[in-house]
Rosetta silent file (secondary structure, phi, psi, omega in degrees, C-alpha in Angstrom):
SEQUENCE: MVQPANRELVSLETIIAQEIVPYVREIDGGGHVPHPFLQSLGRGGYFRGQGQWVTETMADGLLLVEKTANVCLTSAFMLWCHLAALIYLQNGQSMYLKRNVLPQLESGEVPGGTGLSNPLKFYAGLEKLRLRARRTQDGYIVSGCLPSVSNLADRSWFGAIAALEGEERQIFCMVSCAQEGLMLKARQHFAGLNGSATYSCYFHDVFIPDDWIVSEDAAQFVQYVRPVFILYQVPLALGLAGACLQSISRRTRTIEKFAGCFLEKIEAMKHQFHVLRDQAYRLSQNGTIHHHLSDVLRLRQDAVFLALEVANAEMIIRGGSSYVRESETYRRLREAHFLVHLTPTIKHLSQWLSR
SCORE:     score description
SCORE:     0.000 S_00000001
   1 L     0.000  128.120  179.311   36.151  108.345  114.795 S_00000001
   2 L   -70.556  134.835  178.234   38.777  109.068  112.139 S_00000001
   3 L  -111.001  138.053  177.591   40.188  112.542  112.345 S_00000001
   4 L   -60.127  144.743 -171.917   41.728  114.540  109.453 S_00000001
   5 L   -82.751  -20.851 -174.135   45.458  114.695  109.998 S_00000001
   6 L   -94.930   44.277  176.165   45.920  118.359  108.946 S_00000001
   7 L  -150.932  162.910  173.692   44.168  120.036  111.877 S_00000001
   8 L   -76.733  123.720 -173.729   44.454  120.665  115.551 S_00000001
   9 L   -69.827  124.810  169.607   42.529  117.872  117.249 S_00000001
  10 L  -125.341  121.615 -175.436   39.430  119.019  119.178 S_00000001
  11 L   -71.679  149.364  175.360   37.310  116.192  120.556 S_00000001
  12 H   -55.926  -41.685  179.052   33.628  116.059  119.855 S_00000001
  13 H   -57.472  -39.799 -178.719   32.987  115.841  123.609 S_00000001
  14 H   -67.712  -39.847  179.729   34.856  119.098  124.107 S_00000001
  15 H   -66.358  -43.115  179.085   32.881  120.840  121.400 S_00000001
  16 H   -62.692  -45.231 -178.607   29.552  119.595  122.812 S_00000001
  17 H   -63.265  -33.986  179.995   30.574  120.699  126.329 S_00000001
  18 H   -83.567  -39.353 -169.997   31.448  124.172  125.128 S_00000001
  19 H   -99.942  -19.184 -175.108   28.854  124.853  122.474 S_00000001
  20 L  -116.585  -55.387 -167.599   25.734  122.888  123.601 S_00000001
  21 H   -50.031  -44.504 -177.202   25.724  121.936  127.253 S_00000001
  22 H   -71.360  -11.679 -170.270   25.450  125.479  128.617 S_00000001
  23 H  -117.432    8.763 -169.168   22.677  126.369  126.168 S_00000001
  24 H   -59.672  -46.211 -177.520   20.438  123.326  125.983 S_00000001
  25 H   -65.309  -36.445  178.727   17.440  124.948  127.655 S_00000001
  26 H   -72.212  -31.560  177.291   17.734  128.157  125.526 S_00000001
  27 H   -66.783  -46.432  178.521   18.107  126.050  122.413 S_00000001
  28 H   -61.237  -37.603 -176.633   14.943  124.133  123.172 S_00000001
  29 H   -86.218   -9.493 -178.741   13.033  127.366  123.862 S_00000001
  30 L    94.441    4.356 -177.427   14.332  129.254  120.837 S_00000001
  31 L   -86.392   -9.541 -179.456   16.511  131.745  122.620 S_00000001
  32 L  -145.541  131.330  177.274   19.742  130.319  121.182 S_00000001
  33 L  -105.576  120.663 -172.098   20.429  128.832  117.757 S_00000001
  34 L   -77.835   38.697  176.477   23.377  126.389  117.893 S_00000001
  35 H   -59.374  -34.598  177.386   25.137  127.438  114.693 S_00000001
  36 H   -60.190  -27.398  176.857   28.409  128.002  116.606 S_00000001
  37 H   -62.954  -46.477 -177.401   28.300  124.247  117.353 S_00000001
  38 H   -71.015  -31.878  176.976   28.275  123.445  113.612 S_00000001
  39 H   -63.567  -42.246  177.522   30.971  126.068  112.998 S_00000001
  40 H   -68.274  -37.538  174.060   33.220  124.373  115.559 S_00000001
  41 H   -60.409  -41.778 -179.789   32.599  120.948  113.989 S_00000001
  42 H   -64.443  -46.390 -179.277   33.561  122.429  110.594 S_00000001
  43 H   -61.105  -35.796 -177.707   36.737  124.019  111.972 S_00000001
  44 L   -77.359   -4.470  178.585   37.610  120.684  113.594 S_00000001
  45 L    85.531   12.208 -176.368   37.315  118.890  110.211 S_00000001
  46 L   -70.261  -18.395 -175.082   34.333  116.753  111.151 S_00000001
  47 L   -96.100  -11.231 -174.313   32.456  117.558  107.869 S_00000001
  48 L   -69.962  121.753 -177.849   35.176  116.754  105.380 S_00000001
  49 L    80.931    1.880 -178.277   34.083  113.795  103.312 S_00000001
  50 L   -68.108  -20.093  177.415   30.774  113.346  105.131 S_00000001
  51 L   -85.461   -4.466 -177.474   28.843  113.517  101.875 S_00000001
  52 L   -93.062  141.079  179.936   30.802  110.658  100.407 S_00000001
  53 L   -83.564   65.155  173.053   29.592  107.064  100.761 S_00000001
  54 L  -103.823  130.369 -174.144   32.659  105.588  102.321 S_00000001
  55 H   -52.856  -41.589 -177.167   31.629  103.096  105.021 S_00000001
  56 H   -64.263  -41.859 -177.754   34.104  104.555  107.556 S_00000001
  57 H   -70.405  -33.659  176.115   32.790  108.076  106.889 S_00000001
  58 H   -67.900  -44.314  179.760   29.120  107.051  107.197 S_00000001
  59 H   -58.368  -39.100 -178.563   29.795  105.383  110.564 S_00000001
  60 H   -65.760  -38.462  178.318   31.516  108.604  111.700 S_00000001
  61 H   -63.240  -40.296  179.725   28.411  110.581  110.638 S_00000001
  62 H   -62.929  -38.874 -178.703   26.149  108.328  112.648 S_00000001
  63 H   -70.140  -36.152  177.244   28.367  108.754  115.722 S_00000001
  64 H   -60.101  -47.216 -179.663   28.398  112.504  115.328 S_00000001
  65 H   -66.759  -43.066 -178.410   24.621  112.613  115.324 S_00000001
  66 H   -63.726  -44.001 -178.174   24.179  110.078  118.136 S_00000001
  67 H   -70.648  -30.581  174.092   26.520  111.727  120.580 S_00000001
  68 H   -68.799  -44.327  177.299   24.918  115.142  119.902 S_00000001
  69 H   -59.897  -30.031  177.821   21.415  113.755  120.325 S_00000001
  70 L   -59.568  -25.249 -176.541   22.510  112.307  123.619 S_00000001
  71 L  -110.111  -39.416 -174.849   22.768  115.804  124.896 S_00000001
  72 L  -157.760  109.161 -176.465   20.449  117.965  122.736 S_00000001
  73 H   -67.465  -31.049  178.005   18.117  116.730  120.002 S_00000001
  74 H   -61.246  -47.872 -179.205   17.732  120.206  118.456 S_00000001
  75 H   -64.932  -37.749 -177.880   21.451  120.507  117.828 S_00000001
  76 H   -68.550  -36.990  177.474   21.551  116.939  116.557 S_00000001
  77 H   -66.644  -41.118  177.137   18.635  117.575  114.158 S_00000001
  78 H   -66.477  -35.674  175.033   20.431  120.655  112.783 S_00000001
  79 H   -62.865  -40.795  179.667   23.518  118.558  112.348 S_00000001
  80 H   -63.721  -44.838  179.335   21.444  116.006  110.405 S_00000001
  81 H   -53.703  -47.619 -175.668   20.147  118.848  108.164 S_00000001
  82 H   -67.123  -39.229  177.019   23.698  119.936  107.503 S_00000001
  83 H   -65.565  -35.377  178.481   24.832  116.344  106.711 S_00000001
  84 H   -64.785  -42.966  179.207   21.951  115.908  104.298 S_00000001
  85 H   -61.586  -39.556  176.020   23.012  119.060  102.410 S_00000001
  86 H   -62.353  -36.680  178.071   26.566  117.648  102.167 S_00000001
  87 H   -63.252  -41.933  178.705   25.200  114.460  100.753 S_00000001
  88 H   -59.693  -49.421 -175.898   23.325  116.362   98.045 S_00000001
  89 H   -64.375  -48.029 -174.768   26.373  118.416   97.065 S_00000001
  90 H   -65.473  -33.669 -175.530   28.847  115.550   97.097 S_00000001
  91 H  -104.554    6.408 -178.661   26.646  113.266   94.994 S_00000001
  92 L   -89.038  178.755 -170.718   25.076  115.819   92.623 S_00000001
  93 L   -90.593  -17.093 -166.967   26.040  116.723   89.112 S_00000001
  94 L   -86.268  113.094  175.157   27.070  120.360   89.663 S_00000001
  95 H   -69.171  -29.230  177.388   30.822  120.999   89.708 S_00000001
  96 H   -60.347  -51.946  179.858   30.096  124.670   90.547 S_00000001
  97 H   -60.022  -40.250  179.905   28.419  123.615   93.831 S_00000001
  98 H   -66.906  -35.005 -178.182   31.240  121.209   94.628 S_00000001
  99 H   -85.005  -31.218 -169.646   33.969  123.820   94.072 S_00000001
 100 H  -110.389  -32.303 -176.379   32.255  126.848   95.570 S_00000001
 101 H  -102.631  -37.778  178.227   29.527  125.904   98.054 S_00000001
 102 H   -55.810  -43.618  178.937   30.674  122.515   99.369 S_00000001
 103 H   -60.695  -32.655  179.854   33.846  123.942  100.967 S_00000001
 104 H   -69.050  -33.667  176.355   31.748  126.514  102.807 S_00000001
 105 H   -77.532  -37.530 -179.548   29.564  123.769  104.302 S_00000001
 106 H   -64.927  -33.478 -176.853   32.518  121.502  105.107 S_00000001
 107 L   -83.708   -5.098 -178.307   34.265  124.320  106.977 S_00000001
 108 L    75.769    1.098  179.073   31.033  124.998  108.939 S_00000001
 109 L   -63.254  -36.016 -178.644   31.103  128.606  107.816 S_00000001
 110 L  -124.070  131.958  176.397   27.661  128.257  106.167 S_00000001
 111 L   -80.493  147.987  176.335   24.862  126.010  107.487 S_00000001
 112 E  -110.229  144.172 -179.429   23.126  123.627  105.128 S_00000001
 113 E  -124.832  172.360  177.532   19.470  122.677  105.074 S_00000001
 114 E  -132.974  114.558  179.568   17.198  120.151  103.395 S_00000001
 115 L   -94.266   36.435 -172.021   13.843  121.140  101.958 S_00000001
 116 L   -98.028    9.779  177.708   12.711  117.617  101.211 S_00000001
 117 H   -57.116  -53.218  177.545    9.825  117.107  103.636 S_00000001
 118 H   -65.580  -44.327  176.871    7.209  117.832  100.956 S_00000001
 119 H   -60.890  -35.728  177.673    9.009  115.995   98.139 S_00000001
 120 H   -62.669  -40.541  178.199    9.382  112.808  100.139 S_00000001
 121 H   -69.825  -33.652  177.450    5.654  112.892  100.788 S_00000001
 122 H   -67.402  -39.432  179.703    5.029  113.638   97.082 S_00000001
 123 H   -75.551  -16.574  176.114    7.080  110.607   96.005 S_00000001
 124 L   -91.297   -4.994  179.622    5.130  108.503   98.490 S_00000001
 125 L    78.779   25.387 -177.702    1.843  109.738   96.934 S_00000001
 126 L  -104.138  -18.549  177.911    0.783  111.645  100.037 S_00000001
 127 L  -148.118  163.727  174.219    1.037  115.294   98.852 S_00000001
 128 L   -86.510  152.697 -178.120    1.311  117.400   95.787 S_00000001
 129 L   -70.777  132.582 -174.806    4.740  118.969   95.043 S_00000001
 130 L   -88.541  -17.800  177.957    4.681  122.564   96.421 S_00000001
 131 E  -111.777  141.735  176.477    7.323  124.099   94.147 S_00000001
 132 E  -125.790  149.287 -176.294    7.048  124.551   90.400 S_00000001
 133 E  -135.124  146.512  173.316    9.636  125.572   87.913 S_00000001
 134 E  -126.220  145.758 -174.545    9.716  126.860   84.368 S_00000001
 135 E   -73.638  141.473  173.633   12.734  126.796   82.095 S_00000001
 136 E  -140.244 -179.428 -179.150   14.401  130.167   81.248 S_00000001
 137 L   -65.135  123.360  173.505   17.717  131.206   79.769 S_00000001
 138 L    70.072   16.721 -179.028   20.583  129.663   81.826 S_00000001
 139 E   167.031 -151.772 -177.318   18.314  128.249   84.561 S_00000001
 140 E  -137.638  154.777  174.805   14.864  127.992   85.988 S_00000001
 141 E  -109.288  120.866 -175.164   12.277  130.273   87.619 S_00000001
 142 E  -113.902  138.538  178.937   10.838  128.678   90.768 S_00000001
 143 E  -136.152  155.191  177.421    7.652  129.579   92.608 S_00000001
 144 E   130.514 -162.426 -177.057    5.694  128.165   95.543 S_00000001
 145 E  -143.696  136.759  169.214    6.201  127.531   99.238 S_00000001
 146 E  -106.268  114.750 -174.107    8.011  125.098  101.512 S_00000001
 147 E   -60.886  -35.241 -175.386    6.272  125.190  104.915 S_00000001
 148 E  -149.228  116.963  168.917    9.301  124.156  107.045 S_00000001
 149 E  -127.467  130.706 -175.299   13.014  124.167  106.295 S_00000001
 150 L  -104.343  166.596 -179.653   15.418  123.993  109.196 S_00000001
 151 L    61.568   41.862 -177.383   19.029  125.074  109.891 S_00000001
 152 L  -107.392  154.778  174.976   18.831  128.261  107.919 S_00000001
 153 L  -155.366  178.494 -174.488   20.591  131.601  108.208 S_00000001
 154 L   -53.013  -36.545 -175.385   21.299  134.496  105.926 S_00000001
 155 L  -104.129    8.988 -175.752   23.985  132.656  103.940 S_00000001
 156 L   -63.269  154.419  165.698   22.501  129.159  104.145 S_00000001
 157 E  -121.813  146.831  178.220   21.996  126.799  101.201 S_00000001
 158 E  -143.920  154.722  179.359   19.270  124.184  101.199 S_00000001
 159 E   -83.845  148.040 -178.461   18.040  121.460   98.898 S_00000001
 160 E  -151.550  156.040  179.117   14.706  121.741   97.081 S_00000001
 161 E  -130.013  133.418 -178.591   12.747  119.876   94.423 S_00000001
 162 E  -129.036  138.500  177.237   10.430  121.554   91.856 S_00000001
 163 E   -79.451  135.193  177.207    8.044  120.119   89.283 S_00000001
 164 E   -80.964  128.646 -178.978    8.781  121.285   85.722 S_00000001
 165 L   -64.357  130.122  177.413    5.865  122.956   83.966 S_00000001
 166 L    81.664    1.949  178.794    4.743  120.912   81.002 S_00000001
 167 L  -129.983  164.264  179.346    6.880  117.880   81.949 S_00000001
 168 L   -89.205  -17.034 -174.027    6.585  114.806   84.076 S_00000001
 169 L   -93.105  169.439 -179.390   10.004  115.148   85.661 S_00000001
 170 E  -126.464  157.185  179.145   11.269  117.272   88.583 S_00000001
 171 E  -109.420  146.277  173.887   14.560  119.110   89.135 S_00000001
 172 E  -112.389  122.727 -177.947   16.627  118.895   92.343 S_00000001
 173 E  -133.570  162.067  168.692   18.422  122.147   93.104 S_00000001
 174 E  -100.152  141.823 -178.390   20.322  123.926   95.857 S_00000001
 175 E  -117.950  133.431  174.128   18.926  127.318   96.975 S_00000001
 176 E   -89.295  132.604  177.004   20.758  130.251   98.476 S_00000001
 177 L   -65.104  -17.886  177.957   18.842  132.012  101.239 S_00000001
 178 L   -84.269   -0.391 -172.487   20.237  135.227   99.862 S_00000001
 179 L   -71.657  143.469 -179.729   18.621  134.805   96.463 S_00000001
 180 L   -65.010  139.366  178.543   16.280  137.527   95.256 S_00000001
 181 L    93.469  -10.353  179.134   12.635  136.661   95.412 S_00000001
 182 E   -99.655  127.374  177.357   12.950  134.180   98.383 S_00000001
 183 E  -119.597  129.342 -177.819   11.249  135.256  101.563 S_00000001
 184 E  -107.155  133.774  177.813   11.821  133.487  104.828 S_00000001
 185 E  -122.834  120.268 -175.698    9.315  133.573  107.711 S_00000001
 186 E   -63.487  141.508  176.058   10.458  132.266  111.050 S_00000001
 187 L  -118.573  122.095  174.178    8.508  129.368  112.648 S_00000001
 188 L  -136.126 -154.277 -178.836    8.488  128.897  116.406 S_00000001
 189 L    62.313   25.414  175.854    6.005  128.060  119.118 S_00000001
 190 L   -78.942  167.623  173.009    6.643  124.385  118.581 S_00000001
 191 L   -61.386  -30.661  179.573    6.422  122.023  121.608 S_00000001
 192 L  -162.793 -177.642  177.906   10.221  121.872  121.493 S_00000001
 193 L    60.001   33.425 -175.838   13.182  122.379  119.205 S_00000001
 194 L   -79.590   -8.951  173.296   12.459  126.072  118.743 S_00000001
 195 L   -93.337   24.675 -176.549   16.106  126.896  118.271 S_00000001
 196 L   -88.269    7.591  179.071   16.288  124.850  115.057 S_00000001
 197 L    51.083   52.609 -178.071   16.247  127.903  112.812 S_00000001
 198 L   -96.419  134.791 -177.669   13.105  126.678  111.006 S_00000001
 199 E  -136.503  150.563  164.019   11.480  128.892  108.397 S_00000001
 200 E   -87.857  133.635 -174.122    8.684  128.782  105.882 S_00000001
 201 E  -109.646  110.720 -176.208   10.269  129.527  102.520 S_00000001
 202 E  -101.900  117.660 -178.488    8.266  131.516   99.985 S_00000001
 203 E   -99.357  114.794  174.708    9.543  131.482   96.388 S_00000001
 204 E  -112.444   89.204 -178.526    8.384  134.391   94.309 S_00000001
 205 E    54.959   53.527  178.851    9.886  133.821   90.842 S_00000001
 206 E   -80.535  129.736  179.427   13.286  132.828   92.299 S_00000001
 207 E   -84.944  127.540  176.429   15.931  132.367   89.610 S_00000001
 208 E  -116.565  105.166 -178.783   17.893  129.105   89.979 S_00000001
 209 E   -67.094  160.257  179.448   20.877  129.031   87.593 S_00000001
 210 H   -57.728  -29.751  179.447   21.938  125.882   85.924 S_00000001
 211 H   -66.014  -19.332 -178.149   25.023  125.787   88.095 S_00000001
 212 H   -93.460    3.705 -179.309   22.766  125.208   91.161 S_00000001
 213 E   -82.518  119.110  177.401   21.091  122.099   89.729 S_00000001
 214 E   -79.553  -41.957  177.724   22.023  118.981   91.671 S_00000001
 215 E  -151.355  137.605  172.665   20.074  116.668   89.327 S_00000001
 216 L   -78.476  -12.933  179.039   17.905  117.132   86.276 S_00000001
 217 L  -125.034   87.633 -174.815   16.074  113.905   87.336 S_00000001
 218 H   -66.380  -39.250 -179.167   15.117  114.460   90.948 S_00000001
 219 H   -55.663  -44.404 -179.958   13.158  111.236   91.269 S_00000001
 220 H   -71.618  -35.206  178.643   16.128  109.164   90.375 S_00000001
 221 H   -67.001  -45.727  178.131   18.508  111.208   92.579 S_00000001
 222 H   -60.782  -40.362  179.074   16.222  110.914   95.577 S_00000001
 223 H   -57.795  -35.184 -176.516   15.909  107.199   95.096 S_00000001
 224 H   -77.956  -41.928 -174.050   19.716  107.016   95.251 S_00000001
 225 H   -93.522  -16.953 -174.054   20.414  109.239   98.270 S_00000001
 226 H   -58.302  -42.945  177.812   17.310  108.605  100.362 S_00000001
 227 H   -56.353  -31.251 -176.681   18.577  105.504  102.248 S_00000001
 228 H   -77.497  -50.059  179.958   21.594  107.446  103.448 S_00000001
 229 H   -72.847  -17.197  170.784   19.982  110.555  104.795 S_00000001
 230 H   -77.128  -36.881  175.284   17.222  108.525  106.391 S_00000001
 231 H   -60.766  -34.279  178.033   19.846  106.282  108.015 S_00000001
 232 L   -68.801  -11.495  174.654   21.434  109.465  109.431 S_00000001
 233 L   -82.314  -24.130 -175.709   18.095  110.067  111.199 S_00000001
 234 H   -57.274  -46.896 -179.218   18.320  106.786  113.177 S_00000001
 235 H   -67.736  -13.992  172.071   20.982  108.126  115.631 S_00000001
 236 H   -61.447  -51.147  176.324   18.688  111.029  116.481 S_00000001
 237 H   -66.298  -39.333 -179.275   16.432  108.436  118.144 S_00000001
 238 H   -67.349  -42.187 -179.447   19.281  106.324  119.463 S_00000001
 239 H   -62.998  -39.522  178.778   21.040  109.286  121.076 S_00000001
 240 H   -65.350  -53.439  178.763   17.766  110.426  122.699 S_00000001
 241 H   -56.031  -41.251  177.624   16.952  106.880  123.877 S_00000001
 242 H   -65.479  -32.015  172.976   20.417  106.430  125.274 S_00000001
 243 H   -65.240  -42.540  178.080   20.126  109.660  127.329 S_00000001
 244 H   -61.783  -45.456 -177.690   16.827  108.421  128.792 S_00000001
 245 H   -67.047  -36.773  177.832   18.343  105.017  129.680 S_00000001
 246 H   -64.285  -39.373  176.159   21.357  106.742  131.284 S_00000001
 247 H   -65.222  -41.357  177.079   18.951  108.833  133.422 S_00000001
 248 H   -59.930  -44.768 -177.814   16.986  105.724  134.409 S_00000001
 249 H   -58.404  -34.060 -176.180   20.225  103.895  135.303 S_00000001
 250 L   -75.129   -4.987 -177.581   21.184  106.683  137.713 S_00000001
 251 L  -119.671   52.065 -173.212   18.057  106.045  139.736 S_00000001
 252 H   -63.089  -35.553 -178.726   18.519  102.394  140.658 S_00000001
 253 H   -65.340  -39.485  176.452   17.006  102.783  144.101 S_00000001
 254 H   -65.316  -38.837  179.443   13.786  104.136  142.636 S_00000001
 255 H   -61.724  -40.705 -176.300   13.764  101.355  140.081 S_00000001
 256 H   -63.292  -16.275  179.219   14.116   98.726  142.719 S_00000001
 257 L   -80.362  -17.730  179.479   10.853   99.834  144.255 S_00000001
 258 L   -75.805  162.378  175.849    8.953   98.849  141.109 S_00000001
 259 L   -68.348  154.042 -176.726    7.424   95.524  140.417 S_00000001
 260 H   -55.769  -32.426 -178.831    9.594   92.910  138.727 S_00000001
 261 H   -63.042  -36.397 -178.953    7.630   93.160  135.503 S_00000001
 262 H   -75.494  -36.254  173.319    8.623   96.830  135.101 S_00000001
 263 H   -59.872  -40.505  176.509   12.282   96.007  135.825 S_00000001
 264 H   -65.276  -37.162 -178.794   12.137   93.377  133.082 S_00000001
 265 H   -63.218  -42.456 -178.671   10.608   95.908  130.735 S_00000001
 266 H   -63.179  -43.241  177.291   13.544   98.339  131.353 S_00000001
 267 H   -60.693  -41.972  179.001   16.040   95.523  130.646 S_00000001
 268 H   -65.352  -32.626  174.238   14.237   94.621  127.503 S_00000001
 269 H   -67.052  -39.928  173.215   14.422   98.222  126.329 S_00000001
 270 H   -55.781  -46.293  179.726   18.206   98.278  127.017 S_00000001
 271 H   -60.954  -45.815 -178.266   18.580   95.146  124.984 S_00000001
 272 H   -67.588  -32.221  175.046   16.592   96.512  122.118 S_00000001
 273 H   -57.178  -50.025 -177.419   18.640   99.715  122.163 S_00000001
 274 H   -67.480  -32.990  175.899   21.842   97.769  121.639 S_00000001
 275 H   -64.447  -49.070 -179.407   20.247   95.635  118.921 S_00000001
 276 H   -68.463  -35.021 -178.799   19.019   98.636  116.932 S_00000001
 277 H   -71.298  -36.128  176.147   22.264  100.477  117.387 S_00000001
 278 H   -63.466  -40.772 -179.929   24.264   97.450  116.071 S_00000001
 279 H   -62.215  -46.897  179.409   21.874   97.297  113.077 S_00000001
 280 H   -54.511  -50.864 -174.321   22.438  101.030  112.350 S_00000001
 281 H   -74.908  -29.786  172.294   26.223  100.766  112.359 S_00000001
 282 H   -62.307  -46.221  179.065   26.154   97.517  110.366 S_00000001
 283 H   -61.992  -33.835 -176.462   24.134   99.231  107.670 S_00000001
 284 H   -71.298  -20.029  178.278   26.522  102.143  107.616 S_00000001
 285 L   -91.829    7.058  179.501   29.278   99.620  106.753 S_00000001
 286 L   -90.671  113.025 -178.754   27.297   98.324  103.769 S_00000001
 287 L   -66.914  -10.863  178.843   28.776   99.662  100.600 S_00000001
 288 L  -116.996   43.874 -177.222   25.488   99.157   98.727 S_00000001
 289 H   -54.329  -31.861 -174.623   23.291  100.988  101.252 S_00000001
 290 H   -73.348   -2.992  174.421   21.081  102.475   98.505 S_00000001
 291 H   -99.208    4.286 -174.165   19.752   98.917   97.817 S_00000001
 292 L  -122.777   40.898 -178.060   18.539   98.492  101.457 S_00000001
 293 H   -63.450  -40.342 -177.134   15.873  101.187  101.768 S_00000001
 294 H   -64.359  -33.852  178.020   13.279   98.881  103.362 S_00000001
 295 H   -67.680  -38.282  177.740   15.782   97.872  106.038 S_00000001
 296 H   -66.442  -42.847  179.104   16.587  101.489  106.765 S_00000001
 297 H   -65.090  -42.204  179.834   12.937  102.487  106.975 S_00000001
 298 H   -65.773  -43.117  177.846   12.067   99.673  109.382 S_00000001
 299 H   -59.472  -46.898 -178.578   15.142  100.544  111.565 S_00000001
 300 H   -58.789  -46.347  179.958   14.137  104.226  111.541 S_00000001
 301 H   -62.901  -48.055 -178.120   10.557  103.302  112.676 S_00000001
 302 H   -64.106  -33.729 -179.590   11.708  100.875  115.408 S_00000001
 303 H   -69.919  -39.137 -179.857   14.217  103.406  116.771 S_00000001
 304 H   -71.872  -37.480  176.277   11.602  106.111  117.120 S_00000001
 305 H   -60.206  -42.692 -179.391    9.121  103.727  118.811 S_00000001
 306 H   -63.993  -43.266 -179.931   11.961  102.795  121.240 S_00000001
 307 H   -60.815  -42.268  177.843   12.749  106.450  121.917 S_00000001
 308 H   -60.980  -46.032 -176.352    9.052  107.090  122.727 S_00000001
 309 H   -68.795  -39.694  177.699    8.849  104.107  125.049 S_00000001
 310 H   -71.417  -36.287  178.476   12.057  104.961  126.917 S_00000001
 311 H   -64.060  -41.324  178.135   11.151  108.653  127.287 S_00000001
 312 H   -67.569  -39.131  177.148    7.830  107.645  128.865 S_00000001
 313 H   -63.949  -35.648  176.458    9.587  105.229  131.166 S_00000001
 314 H   -65.522  -36.249  177.974   11.956  107.941  132.315 S_00000001
 315 H   -63.066  -39.080 -177.275    8.936  110.158  133.103 S_00000001
 316 H   -69.220  -42.379 -174.908    7.438  107.422  135.279 S_00000001
 317 H   -75.541  -34.575 -179.700   10.654  106.748  137.178 S_00000001
 318 H   -74.310  -23.050  175.492   11.559  110.406  137.678 S_00000001
 319 H    72.280 -160.416 -169.922    7.996  111.051  139.087 S_00000001
 320 H   -57.985  -26.334 -177.835    6.389  114.449  139.602 S_00000001
 321 H   -64.790  -18.813 -178.036    9.722  116.393  139.547 S_00000001
 322 H   -83.213  -18.563 -172.076    9.837  115.626  135.815 S_00000001
 323 L   -90.139   54.121  172.115    6.508  117.232  135.055 S_00000001
 324 L  -135.183  155.544 -172.350    7.775  120.803  134.806 S_00000001
 325 L   -60.288  -36.186 -176.007    8.681  122.758  131.791 S_00000001
 326 L   -82.786   -4.284 -176.685   12.376  123.075  132.750 S_00000001
 327 L   -70.392  137.777  176.357   12.842  119.401  133.383 S_00000001
 328 H   -66.716  -34.737  178.020   15.384  117.593  131.167 S_00000001
 329 H   -59.683  -47.289 -178.347   13.096  114.513  131.357 S_00000001
 330 H   -67.142  -36.511  176.159   10.205  116.475  130.018 S_00000001
 331 H   -60.683  -44.953 -178.060   12.366  118.006  127.284 S_00000001
 332 H   -65.376  -32.528  179.512   13.429  114.513  126.148 S_00000001
 333 H   -68.940  -39.187  176.759    9.763  113.421  126.055 S_00000001
 334 H   -68.257  -34.372  173.812    8.909  116.364  123.810 S_00000001
 335 H   -63.290  -39.665  174.395   11.942  115.593  121.672 S_00000001
 336 H   -62.067  -37.465  175.566   10.697  112.043  121.231 S_00000001
 337 H   -66.773  -30.384  174.032    7.373  113.385  120.027 S_00000001
 338 H   -61.528  -43.558 -176.713    9.247  115.479  117.432 S_00000001
 339 H   -58.580  -29.217  179.390   10.729  112.318  116.017 S_00000001
 340 H   -62.872  -34.303 -171.168    7.241  111.009  115.368 S_00000001
 341 H  -104.736   -0.598  173.549    6.565  113.952  112.968 S_00000001
 342 L   -69.952  127.597 -176.604   10.043  114.205  111.322 S_00000001
 343 L   -73.244  132.130    0.015    9.681  113.306  107.677 S_00000001
 344 L   -69.061  127.745 -179.567    9.416  110.436  106.906 S_00000001
 345 L   -73.764  167.335  178.779    6.833  110.529  109.720 S_00000001
 346 H   -59.726  -38.510  175.749    5.711  107.442  111.569 S_00000001
 347 H   -66.034  -37.495  178.735    2.455  107.481  109.585 S_00000001
 348 H   -68.634  -39.463  178.657    4.412  107.832  106.397 S_00000001
 349 H   -66.985  -43.161 -178.564    6.749  104.913  107.368 S_00000001
 350 H   -60.110  -40.162  177.614    3.833  102.650  108.276 S_00000001
 351 H   -65.592  -41.078 -177.834    2.258  103.210  104.844 S_00000001
 352 H   -64.249  -45.096 -173.533    5.524  102.674  103.127 S_00000001
 353 H   -76.809  -18.124 -177.532    6.394   99.483  104.982 S_00000001
 354 L   -87.767    1.111 -179.446    2.875   97.958  104.510 S_00000001
 355 L   -74.129    0.000    0.000    3.188   97.961  100.713 S_00000001
């Protein structure tokens, strides 16, 4: 991973060991939100340039997410949210956001979120757009509700898309959590990932100034950036699958007691893991990634199915000791189920790819 020259080097492994490893169980249960992890990454310079589509930078982003997911999927998911926000700011039209908000996200001082779950389903023809906007002097007035936006805090910024009243187009904007008229309601009681700082966001005539507009043509902008932020989801599954495979490998005596067909299946999963990982990093080196959406979507689907398969295999090999709430194996199984429902969901992907 390329490191910025003008900083004191702090390895990613050290940051993970200090900011994630001692808190994994609390993060999963919601007792700890790993924003200090993102702040440490920002101080270490890991976010500088991550929104730019430079092949070397994209590969670095994938590795950041994969290594984090290998230890804690919640933290990796929040990292992905932050990277998505960086992508929006770096590639958007607003110089104000680039000058004033982007440095705060790159430093890790402020967490970034992405409110595009509903818009992605809207553009796939699966849902109606939940936010609406009307033009006013120097900006827009936005109303509606986003059911789930993650990685939020008092000073967070997140991306959102709203339909313009009386027009066919939509606007893409960044929203400050401190903006008047925006109400956040915490969401927990999930099967896992309760430390992901996820909120329902209620917009009550929220003013969005023109300076906060990422694109006046949201549909075109999403088409351009979508392959990148979906590619950044792939290492969520790869990191999780890799952790399960590592756990399985540490129990060779148990594995040897199984029938040959099961051993062959484990070897096949290991082989598929390396194939999918190679595909992900090859795509990250493609300077025209925005022309390869179908390849990214298929890779995303295959990686999630592999994570599910390997997480179940780990449950089988670990036996009854894994079937307790505090078990790392059981946590990884629940994390794999989260990936099924992360937008674009597996159902969403299957419809997309069957067209």
